[in-house]
C-alpha positions, 0 to 999 in steps of 0.5 A: 500500500502506498504511504498516503493511502495507508495514512488515510486508512489509519486516519479513518480507523482511528476516527471510527474507533475513537469518535474523535474529529481531526483535520490531519494525521501525523505519519511517523514514517514520513515525519509529517502531518497529512491534512485529511478531513471529512465525515467518518460515521457508522454508516458513511465515510467521506474524507478528503486527502488534501495532500493527494487531492482525492476523496476516500469514501464509502459505506458500512454498517458500523463495523465493516466498510467498503471504501474507494480511494479515488487517489489510487483508483482502488477499493479497500475493505475495513473491519473494526473489532473494538480497538483493532481493525483489519482489511484488504487493499485491492490496489496493492493486493495485500492485507493490513491490520492494526490497533488504536490506542487513544489518538495513536494507531499502528498499522501492519502492512503485509505488502511492505512487511512493516509496522507504521505508526500514526497519531491524530 
């Protein structure tokens, strides 16, 4: 999964788990804030990644979401289990999972074989 697409998924996951609103997410791997904002709710996700200039949107049932990343032109599934999440990025053909703790989130990207850390 590409770096900003991964950060956007982390942003959506931490907002779904915590209910917090935020206008950006800090990506520790890139050492920068990525401006992302929009609506993240139990039935609808519609956020805008200002750095890439694209929406990520979709719908869900409060637990499982089907998203489309217009920047990557691909679908992403995201499932929330309490403070943990998992999913599949169809663009890279790889799984990911992670955990949210307060405003911090870590995400393991199976394509890269690495953990990535973020905070809002």
